[in-house]
C-alpha positions, 0 to 999 in steps of 0.5 A: 845103744849098744854098751860098745857104742856108749863106751866109744862115745865116752872116749871121743868126749873125753878126748875132745874135752881134753883137747879143748882144755889143752887148747885153753891152756895153750892160749892162756899160758903165762910166764913162770919166772917168779923171783930172781935168786942169788946167794950173794948178799948184794943181790943180782948184778947191777948193770955196772957189773960186767956179770950183768952183761955175761948173764944177759947173754947166757939167759937170752942168746943175745950177744952185746957187741962193742963198736955200734952207732945207735941213734933214737928215732922219735915218732914219724917226723924223727923216723920216716924221713931218714928211713926213706933216705937209708932205703934209697941208698941201697946198693945190694940188698933190702930186707923188710918185716912189718907186723902192722900195715894199713893202706895210706901214705906211709904204705905207698912211699914204702912200696914206691921206694922198694919197687924203684930199688928192685928195678935197679937190680937190688934184691929186695925182700919184703915180709909181712905178718898175715894177720897184722898186715892183712889190710894191704890189698892184693893189688898193692902186693901184686905191684911189688912183685911185678917190680921184682920185690920178693914178697912173702906172708908169715903165718897164714891161718890154716886149719892145721895151724889154728892151735898156733894162731895166737903166736904172732911175729910182732918183729919190726925189721929194716936192714939196708946192705947189711950196714944200717939197721932199724927196729922199734914200734913202727909200722906202715900206718899213717898214724905213725906220722907227725910229732907224737904230741897231737891227736892221731900222731902216735908217740913212738920210739924207734932206733937206727943203728949200724955195726955188729948189731945189724947182723943180729937183726938180719939173722932175726929176718932170716929165721922168719924168712925161712919160716915163711918161704923155706929159704935160709938166707946166708952168704956175704950179700946179706951178711957182709964182712964189713957188717961185723966190723966196729964202726962206733963206741956203743955196745949193743945187741939185738934181742930177738925173742920167740915163744917156747916151753917154760920161760921165754928169752923175753921173760928172762931179759925183763926179770933180769933187767928189773932186778938189776936196777940200783937207782933209776928204773923208767919204763915207757910202754903202751900195753902195760899189763904186768902179771903178779910176778913182774908186779912184785919185781917192780914193787921190790925195786921200789922197796930197795930205793929205786926210783921207779916210774912207768909211763903208759897210755891214757884213754887215748888208746887204741885197745881200751881193754888192755888199758883197763886191764892195766889200770886194775893193778894201779892201786897195788902198784902206786901203794908200794911205791911205783909211780904211774904216769899216763900220756895225754895228747895222743896214743903212746906206742913206745916200748922202752926201759932204761936202768940207771942211765946205763942199760936201755932197750928200744923195740917192739916188746910190750909189758904184757903177757902177749909179748912175753909168752906169745910173740916174736919181738925185736929190741935193741939193747944198749949198754952205754951211759950216753945213750942211757942219758939220752933215753932218760932225757927223752923219758922226762920230756914225755912226762911233760905231756903226761898226768901222774896218777895219784893213789887217793884220787885214783881210788875215787874213780867211778864204780863203772871204771872199777867194774870195766877194769875188773872184767878186763883183768880176767882177759890179761893172759890174752892181752 
């Protein structure tokens, strides 16, 4: 082999190794914020300080508008009947974006309503994630198109986009006439039906809202629609002037997060929120795998006297690897004052946070690296004591169906469980 050929092979090999390393780093990147720093002796602003709302807006680009009406919608029983009624009431536009979908009663009911509204000359746009909704059949989608529904798939896997395959849109959007918005953790699958207290009836938290925050949800949809189709939606049909008018008493905004270089809006939101707690910090999350930095923020909150409680899923989870990875850190958190509860009856899929009975978040964002670093997410954030009190009430009602994890008992778990947890935590950057 000639010297030149050997040099070329070495160069090509080095390039391949470098690209492989870059790829590995890109799909395992974490979140860089480790501390929230202030020069004030009182620490970061509490949620009762107007500076908290202003800095949240600066950190995330989310405006918290006054004048909204916000209603929690729990489980399928508290979500789908009202959602179907809202969709049937559409007179101008419907925009729907879903991450996860399976064939079944929920998907068929949505399809029937969208087709009926499209035939009534309502403009209906339906956007699905190409990965999360891959189980919807071609015939099912074709029937929507035949009825006049505009259907698009987001982030199809191509050879030239494989490096971005891990970046998914986990967003949930339903907007009716630019006046009613829905987001949360729900999707199109029949295990979202029911009351959240029985097997195969997932415990879920969603939110229905009206007012200016709906315009932010519509903008989130428009950004995804533009990515999928090249069409940027604007004008009064999608953003009616009435949509910007106050209709209620609640301060709320739509936190739309997306991956970026450096710290993400999701990470900055979570760090600011955890640091703002002064009395109570209640986290409900189905995939609870906090990294080193966010564990420290939780532990610091407990150390300064905050009642920190985390409600997460139990062995009744759909992703056992994530559950084991989260449990790997239970001993550390429990030993430093964080109380942890596991929901027993069924899969808990809720993603909520409520701080000091005043600042709340309901949406799609999980407490893991995937949501914070890789996914697009949608959360309604609310600054309101009445909604905060309702969220506290829901949290404590859920605790009635949960088992508190006690440190002494947890330490006696089997060696096999400890091995599974140690193995799963090695994948925590990907979960």
